[in-house]
Backbone as a chain_set.jsonl record, in Angstrom:
{"seq": "MVQLLLDNGANINAQCGQYDNALQAASCGGHESVVQLLLKSWADVNAQGGVYGNALQAAFCGGHESVVQVLLKNWADVNAQGGVYGNALQAASINGHESVVQLLLKNEADVKA", "coords": {"N": [[-7.46, 82.67, 67.612], [-9.949, 83.96, 67.891], [-9.293, 85.988, 69.709], [-7.507, 87.429, 68.122], [-9.228, 88.412, 66.133], [-10.887, 90.03, 67.727], [-8.981, 91.847, 68.672], [-8.538, 93.211, 66.357], [-10.739, 94.726, 65.914], [-13.23, 93.41, 65.52], [-16.772, 93.187, 65.595], [-18.171, 92.283, 68.461], [-20.783, 91.574, 69.04], [-22.007, 91.162, 66.621], [-24.587, 90.196, 64.37], [-25.705, 87.414, 62.569], [-26.472, 84.628, 60.449], [-26.997, 81.105, 61.332], [-26.474, 80.787, 64.101], [-26.664, 83.327, 65.042], [-24.919, 85.022, 66.652], [-21.472, 85.311, 67.817], [-21.185, 84.409, 70.477], [-23.356, 82.682, 70.857], [-22.724, 80.708, 68.956], [-20.274, 79.712, 69.963], [-21.18, 78.777, 72.424], [-23.009, 76.763, 71.702], [-21.25, 74.981, 70.531], [-19.796, 74.172, 72.7], [-17.466, 75.428, 73.497], [-15.865, 76.422, 75.943], [-13.687, 78.096, 76.761], [-13.655, 80.024, 74.755], [-16.189, 81.13, 75.08], [-15.845, 82.272, 77.624], [-13.854, 84.181, 76.989], [-15.254, 85.824, 75.157], [-17.314, 86.815, 76.802], [-15.789, 88.171, 78.692], [-14.936, 90.158, 77.061], [-17.114, 91.715, 76.779], [-19.388, 90.619, 75.429], [-22.859, 90.352, 74.723], [-24.631, 88.615, 76.943], [-27.3, 87.926, 76.934], [-28.266, 88.289, 74.367], [-30.672, 88.138, 71.806], [-31.894, 85.953, 69.235], [-31.324, 84.015, 66.215], [-31.405, 80.41, 65.665], [-31.496, 79.115, 68.145], [-32.242, 81.061, 69.949], [-30.918, 82.247, 72.221], [-27.696, 82.397, 73.924], [-27.662, 80.722, 76.181], [-29.676, 78.803, 75.701], [-28.549, 77.676, 73.417], [-26.273, 76.446, 74.477], [-27.475, 74.496, 76.104], [-28.702, 72.831, 74.242], [-26.594, 71.444, 73.205], [-25.823, 70.117, 75.431], [-23.861, 71.119, 77.101], [-22.812, 71.486, 80.01], [-20.815, 72.808, 81.511], [-20.449, 75.164, 80.079], [-22.973, 76.248, 80.341], [-22.935, 76.813, 83.091], [-20.967, 78.832, 83.145], [-22.265, 80.832, 81.658], [-24.512, 81.315, 83.292], [-23.252, 82.315, 85.57], [-22.551, 84.719, 84.564], [-24.819, 86.197, 84.438], [-26.851, 85.24, 82.668], [-30.158, 85.128, 81.473], [-32.346, 82.953, 82.81], [-34.977, 82.56, 82.168], [-35.494, 83.626, 79.695], [-37.243, 84.063, 76.65], [-37.619, 82.523, 73.413], [-36.254, 81.254, 70.284], [-36.228, 77.854, 68.904], [-37.125, 76.149, 70.904], [-38.416, 77.637, 72.815], [-37.776, 78.327, 75.603], [-34.982, 78.118, 77.936], [-35.318, 76.038, 79.84], [-37.168, 74.364, 78.599], [-35.644, 73.66, 76.363], [-33.504, 72.214, 77.521], [-34.94, 70.14, 78.738], [-36.293, 68.85, 76.602], [-34.123, 67.866, 75.208], [-33.164, 65.991, 76.943], [-31.361, 66.491, 79.072], [-30.869, 66.023, 82.102], [-29.277, 66.833, 84.34], [-28.716, 69.43, 83.662], [-31.255, 70.537, 83.6], [-31.826, 70.401, 86.333], [-29.886, 72.2, 87.24], [-30.828, 74.569, 86.088], [-33.312, 74.837, 87.409], [-32.389, 75.201, 89.986], [-31.389, 77.714, 89.631], [-33.595, 79.316, 89.545], [-35.372, 78.924, 87.351], [-38.455, 79.254, 85.678], [-40.966, 77.005, 85.863], [-43.438, 77.239, 84.756], [-43.268, 78.853, 82.601]], "CA": [[-8.102, 83.273, 66.463], [-10.983, 84.884, 68.364], [-8.607, 87.148, 70.278], [-6.974, 88.186, 66.985], [-10.356, 89.135, 65.538], [-11.285, 91.086, 68.664], [-7.911, 92.85, 68.672], [-8.594, 93.965, 65.107], [-11.979, 95.488, 65.82], [-14.44, 92.66, 65.192], [-17.952, 93.514, 66.397], [-18.415, 91.103, 69.292], [-22.209, 91.249, 69.054], [-22.535, 91.138, 65.252], [-25.61, 89.175, 64.206], [-25.969, 86.824, 61.254], [-26.347, 83.181, 60.36], [-27.765, 80.167, 62.145], [-26.274, 80.999, 65.537], [-26.925, 84.744, 65.253], [-23.732, 85.757, 67.1], [-20.329, 84.475, 68.192], [-21.401, 83.787, 71.781], [-24.251, 81.539, 70.666], [-21.982, 79.669, 68.237], [-19.313, 79.116, 70.9], [-21.954, 78.063, 73.443], [-23.54, 75.556, 71.082], [-20.131, 74.072, 70.295], [-19.173, 73.777, 73.951], [-16.133, 76.034, 73.563], [-15.917, 77.195, 77.185], [-12.673, 79.158, 76.807], [-14.092, 81.082, 73.841], [-17.321, 81.769, 75.761], [-15.278, 83.13, 78.669], [-13.188, 85.306, 76.33], [-16.283, 86.712, 74.608], [-17.978, 87.495, 77.917], [-14.798, 89.1, 79.248], [-14.837, 91.25, 76.087], [-18.417, 92.385, 76.814], [-20.459, 90.067, 74.598], [-24.174, 90.427, 75.372], [-24.985, 87.258, 77.349], [-28.722, 87.695, 76.69], [-28.645, 88.676, 73.002], [-31.716, 87.286, 71.239], [-31.886, 85.702, 67.805], [-30.808, 82.721, 65.781], [-32.257, 79.239, 65.82], [-31.627, 78.745, 69.557], [-32.825, 82.157, 70.712], [-29.881, 82.911, 73.014], [-26.525, 81.554, 74.197], [-27.995, 79.718, 77.187], [-30.377, 77.716, 75.019], [-27.592, 77.027, 72.518], [-25.435, 75.569, 75.302], [-28.29, 73.368, 76.545], [-28.96, 71.927, 73.127], [-25.422, 70.585, 73.082], [-25.574, 69.463, 76.705], [-22.58, 71.631, 77.606], [-23.107, 71.985, 81.355], [-19.797, 73.765, 81.968], [-20.742, 76.433, 79.413], [-24.182, 76.733, 81.003], [-22.52, 77.395, 84.365], [-20.281, 80.101, 82.85], [-23.288, 81.796, 81.247], [-25.311, 81.665, 84.47], [-22.416, 83.168, 86.43], [-22.471, 86.023, 83.903], [-26.167, 86.76, 84.455], [-27.764, 84.814, 81.609], [-31.552, 85.095, 81.918], [-32.823, 81.572, 82.706], [-36.358, 82.534, 81.693], [-35.619, 84.328, 78.409], [-38.043, 83.362, 75.644], [-37.152, 82.606, 72.036], [-35.669, 80.057, 69.695], [-37.125, 76.764, 68.534], [-37.637, 75.453, 72.082], [-39.198, 78.547, 73.642], [-36.933, 78.83, 76.687], [-33.868, 77.231, 78.281], [-35.804, 74.854, 80.542], [-37.744, 73.487, 77.586], [-34.544, 73.152, 75.542], [-32.79, 71.192, 78.287], [-35.852, 69.019, 78.965], [-36.523, 68.155, 75.339], [-32.895, 67.186, 74.813], [-32.859, 64.966, 77.926], [-30.211, 66.85, 79.904], [-31.433, 66.123, 83.45], [-28.43, 67.621, 85.244], [-28.855, 70.828, 83.263], [-32.583, 70.928, 84.079], [-31.675, 70.644, 87.771], [-29.117, 73.437, 87.374], [-31.749, 75.668, 85.77], [-34.278, 74.973, 88.497], [-31.632, 75.778, 91.104], [-31.187, 79.129, 89.304], [-34.908, 79.957, 89.499], [-36.121, 78.806, 86.101], [-39.899, 79.201, 85.904], [-41.515, 75.812, 85.219], [-44.703, 77.604, 84.117], [-43.009, 79.787, 81.491]], "C": [[-9.143, 84.313, 66.904], [-10.345, 86.151, 68.922], [-8.053, 88.037, 69.174], [-8.079, 89.016, 66.332], [-10.807, 90.292, 66.432], [-10.263, 92.21, 68.696], [-7.942, 93.734, 67.434], [-9.965, 94.576, 64.851], [-13.236, 94.736, 65.448], [-15.573, 93.058, 66.136], [-18.378, 92.267, 67.164], [-19.874, 90.668, 69.298], [-22.839, 91.259, 67.661], [-23.497, 89.964, 65.1], [-25.723, 88.728, 62.759], [-25.882, 85.309, 61.364], [-27.19, 82.403, 61.359], [-27.665, 80.451, 63.637], [-26.455, 82.452, 65.948], [-25.714, 85.535, 65.709], [-22.656, 84.782, 67.588], [-20.545, 83.755, 69.519], [-22.32, 82.573, 71.664], [-23.528, 80.398, 69.96], [-21.009, 78.955, 69.167], [-20.035, 78.297, 71.966], [-22.483, 76.744, 72.907], [-22.442, 74.514, 70.879], [-19.42, 73.617, 71.555], [-17.774, 74.327, 74.153], [-16.056, 76.988, 74.76], [-14.91, 78.334, 77.222], [-13.042, 80.321, 75.891], [-15.268, 81.842, 74.461], [-16.804, 82.726, 76.827], [-14.607, 84.365, 78.073], [-14.212, 86.31, 75.802], [-16.993, 87.489, 75.715], [-17.052, 88.515, 78.57], [-14.656, 90.34, 78.358], [-16.18, 91.943, 75.878], [-19.436, 91.899, 75.787], [-21.757, 90.119, 75.4], [-24.665, 89.012, 75.674], [-26.447, 86.927, 77.051], [-29.19, 88.131, 75.302], [-29.615, 87.646, 72.431], [-31.544, 87.129, 69.737], [-31.344, 84.327, 67.484], [-31.761, 81.584, 66.102], [-32.471, 78.861, 67.288], [-32.183, 79.856, 70.435], [-31.832, 82.94, 71.532], [-28.772, 81.912, 73.346], [-26.836, 80.441, 75.193], [-28.703, 78.528, 76.549], [-29.445, 76.966, 74.073], [-26.705, 76.057, 73.288], [-26.208, 74.335, 75.754], [-28.486, 72.355, 75.446], [-27.79, 70.981, 72.905], [-25.09, 69.846, 74.363], [-24.281, 69.902, 77.369], [-22.77, 72.299, 78.967], [-22.081, 72.999, 81.848], [-20.011, 75.138, 81.339], [-21.987, 77.063, 80.039], [-23.812, 77.425, 82.312], [-21.822, 78.738, 84.164], [-21.306, 81.173, 82.493], [-24.13, 82.251, 82.441], [-24.532, 82.569, 85.42], [-22.285, 84.578, 85.868], [-23.861, 86.592, 83.628], [-27.037, 86.424, 83.247], [-29.167, 84.676, 82.202], [-32.118, 83.688, 81.715], [-34.237, 81.479, 82.146], [-36.571, 83.276, 80.373], [-36.365, 83.444, 77.409], [-37.409, 83.513, 74.267], [-36.593, 81.286, 71.55], [-36.693, 78.965, 69.452], [-37.743, 76.054, 69.733], [-38.436, 76.347, 73.022], [-38.429, 79.158, 74.792], [-35.903, 77.765, 77.067], [-34.335, 75.946, 78.96], [-36.413, 73.857, 79.56], [-36.649, 72.872, 76.722], [-33.809, 72.024, 76.253], [-33.656, 69.948, 78.48], [-36.033, 68.185, 77.707], [-35.305, 67.346, 74.923], [-32.398, 66.197, 75.871], [-31.674, 65.235, 78.834], [-30.677, 67.106, 81.342], [-30.592, 66.98, 84.394], [-28.534, 69.112, 84.932], [-30.222, 71.361, 83.698], [-32.505, 71.254, 85.569], [-30.918, 71.944, 88.032], [-30.0, 74.655, 87.109], [-32.74, 75.909, 86.897], [-33.623, 75.584, 89.728], [-31.426, 77.28, 90.906], [-32.501, 79.832, 88.981], [-35.59, 79.971, 88.136], [-37.596, 78.614, 86.439], [-40.484, 78.014, 85.144], [-42.828, 76.101, 84.504], [-44.513, 78.522, 82.913], [-43.2, 79.101, 80.158]], "O": [[-9.205, 85.411, 66.351], [-10.804, 87.258, 68.641], [-8.119, 89.263, 69.272], [-7.877, 90.19, 66.018], [-11.074, 91.393, 65.951], [-10.625, 93.386, 68.741], [-7.441, 94.859, 67.448], [-10.31, 94.902, 63.715], [-14.232, 95.363, 65.089], [-15.356, 93.244, 67.333], [-18.886, 91.312, 66.577], [-20.164, 89.496, 69.541], [-24.059, 91.352, 67.532], [-23.259, 88.879, 65.63], [-25.824, 89.545, 61.844], [-25.27, 84.785, 62.295], [-27.978, 82.967, 62.118], [-28.661, 80.365, 64.357], [-26.396, 82.753, 67.14], [-25.489, 86.633, 65.201], [-22.907, 83.588, 67.747], [-20.129, 82.606, 69.67], [-22.081, 81.55, 72.305], [-23.703, 79.236, 70.33], [-20.93, 77.726, 69.159], [-19.553, 77.237, 72.367], [-22.412, 75.721, 73.588], [-22.674, 73.315, 71.037], [-18.534, 72.766, 71.492], [-16.982, 73.753, 74.9], [-16.168, 78.204, 74.605], [-15.242, 79.432, 77.669], [-12.77, 81.477, 76.216], [-15.328, 83.068, 74.372], [-17.27, 83.861, 76.925], [-14.769, 85.47, 78.59], [-14.048, 87.516, 75.984], [-17.243, 88.687, 75.575], [-17.49, 89.6, 78.956], [-14.307, 91.422, 78.83], [-16.358, 92.676, 74.905], [-20.262, 92.684, 75.32], [-21.746, 89.946, 76.619], [-25.069, 88.289, 74.764], [-26.794, 85.752, 76.929], [-30.387, 88.321, 75.086], [-29.405, 86.439, 72.557], [-31.105, 88.052, 69.051], [-30.954, 83.572, 68.375], [-32.798, 81.785, 66.734], [-33.53, 78.337, 67.636], [-32.562, 79.594, 71.577], [-31.881, 84.17, 71.551], [-28.904, 80.718, 73.075], [-26.322, 79.33, 75.056], [-28.366, 77.377, 76.827], [-29.545, 75.746, 73.946], [-26.417, 74.963, 72.804], [-25.651, 73.237, 75.785], [-28.442, 71.15, 75.69], [-27.977, 69.845, 72.468], [-24.169, 69.03, 74.383], [-23.674, 69.137, 78.119], [-22.876, 73.522, 79.062], [-22.443, 73.954, 82.535], [-19.783, 76.161, 81.985], [-22.039, 78.276, 80.24], [-24.322, 78.506, 82.608], [-22.057, 79.678, 84.923], [-21.219, 82.302, 82.977], [-24.423, 83.438, 82.58], [-25.101, 83.489, 86.008], [-21.952, 85.517, 86.591], [-24.049, 87.374, 82.695], [-27.872, 87.234, 82.843], [-29.33, 84.164, 83.31], [-32.346, 83.271, 80.579], [-34.648, 80.41, 81.694], [-37.711, 83.524, 79.979], [-36.141, 82.236, 77.339], [-36.743, 84.51, 73.988], [-36.475, 80.325, 72.31], [-37.876, 79.126, 69.754], [-38.787, 75.417, 69.593], [-39.074, 75.842, 73.945], [-38.422, 80.378, 74.951], [-35.955, 76.64, 76.569], [-33.799, 74.873, 78.682], [-36.199, 72.65, 79.677], [-36.717, 71.69, 76.385], [-33.524, 70.99, 75.648], [-33.157, 68.826, 78.396], [-35.936, 66.958, 77.746], [-35.439, 66.265, 74.35], [-31.321, 65.622, 75.714], [-31.043, 64.295, 79.317], [-30.858, 68.253, 81.75], [-31.139, 67.768, 85.166], [-28.45, 69.95, 85.829], [-30.332, 72.513, 84.119], [-33.052, 72.262, 86.018], [-31.269, 72.7, 88.938], [-29.922, 75.652, 87.826], [-32.979, 77.05, 87.291], [-34.234, 76.39, 90.429], [-31.303, 78.031, 91.875], [-32.525, 80.816, 88.242], [-36.302, 80.918, 87.803], [-37.937, 77.895, 87.378], [-40.497, 78.014, 83.913], [-43.286, 75.274, 83.715], [-45.487, 78.923, 82.277], [-43.027, 79.725, 79.112]]}, "num_chains": 1, "name": "protein.A"}
């Protein structure tokens, strides 16, 4: 379905709604294949907005470590500010995702941010 929409000219970075954009929605839902497709189609990995602030924080809130890894490999900013939790490290910590916190720290998340 996503590929069909993209093939017919859908704006990959269109903003609206709770998740702000398609990448954040797919990240929050743990849809790794959709996240990969969107990134391959030039979705902005660091787009700001929505309740979670960005795709990385949306993935953490759902505890989707595989999606987090995909986003990090595509240059997601681990220290980006925004959303209800402030930043990705806070989002992962508050939601009790220890393995994700460790992954963030390994990718130079700032514990003082």
